[in-house]
C-alpha positions as a printed Julia matrix, in Angstrom:
87×3 Matrix{Float64}:
 84.95   -6.65  31.08
 85.58   -8.55  34.37
 85.22   -5.44  36.62
 82.5    -7.11  38.77
 84.42  -10.37  39.05
 87.61   -8.65  40.04
 85.87   -6.41  42.59
 84.09   -9.42  44.08
 87.37  -11.32  44.4
 89.17   -8.39  45.98
 86.37   -7.92  48.5
 86.67  -11.58  49.54
 90.38  -12.14  48.93
 91.35  -12.83  52.58
 88.54  -15.36  52.96
 89.33  -17.1   49.65
 93.03  -17.26  50.49
 92.24  -18.9   53.85
 89.7   -21.36  52.53
 90.87  -22.07  48.96
 94.58  -21.23  48.99
 95.77  -23.78  46.41
 92.56  -23.95  44.3
 91.27  -22.28  41.2
 88.14  -20.18  41.75
 85.64  -19.53  38.98
 83.9   -16.26  39.61
 80.8   -15.14  37.68
 79.58  -11.65  38.34
 79.49  -11.22  42.06
 79.5   -14.88  43.08
 81.88  -17.75  43.52
 80.61  -20.31  40.99
 83.13  -23.12  41.38
 86.29  -24.32  43.11
 88.66  -26.63  41.28
 92.05  -28.24  41.73
 93.49  -27.25  38.33
 93.18  -24.35  35.95
 92.28  -26.76  33.13
 89.43  -28.28  35.13
 88.14  -24.86  36.18
 88.18  -23.51  32.64
 86.66  -26.54  31.03
 83.8   -26.7   33.51
 83.13  -22.96  33.37
 83.12  -23.05  29.59
 80.4   -25.76  29.59
 78.06  -23.27  31.28
 79.24  -19.77  30.24
 80.57  -17.97  27.23
 84.13  -16.59  27.26
 83.91  -13.13  28.84
 81.24  -14.16  31.39
 83.63  -15.53  34.05
 87.15  -15.21  35.38
 89.38  -17.66  37.22
 91.4   -16.57  40.26
 94.27  -18.3   42.06
 94.51  -17.28  45.75
 97.93  -18.9   46.18
 99.37  -16.53  43.59
 98.0   -13.39  45.26
 94.76  -13.66  43.24
 96.38  -14.19  39.84
 93.54  -13.76  37.37
 92.86  -15.73  34.24
 90.32  -13.72  32.19
 88.9   -15.81  29.4
 87.59  -13.38  26.85
 85.87  -13.92  23.51
 89.15  -14.43  21.61
 90.49  -17.31  23.72
 90.49  -19.67  20.77
 92.67  -17.56  18.58
 95.16  -16.56  21.33
 95.39  -19.9   23.26
 93.85  -22.63  21.18
 95.12  -25.54  23.28
 95.42  -23.83  26.66
 92.34  -25.14  28.42
 90.14  -26.87  25.86
 90.34  -30.31  24.47
 88.34  -29.13  21.43
 88.32  -25.66  19.79
 85.21  -23.56  20.52
 82.83  -23.15  17.67
């Protein structure tokens, strides 16, 4: 899970760091899907369109720190990024 997303980010890391240094990047497969100011905003918007496990969030300012939201997000981090639990 997330191999494609991580490979895509790594291939474009220098560009992303230059353009989006302090942003949160939502990556789906091999494409940049969205750019957001906060992790919460990135996760909430991505989860409106994708299931957990279908996207990852990268933070260029933190050397590409990755937030991988897998299928068990609700049980591990119930209040981390969602205002309502997933059903």
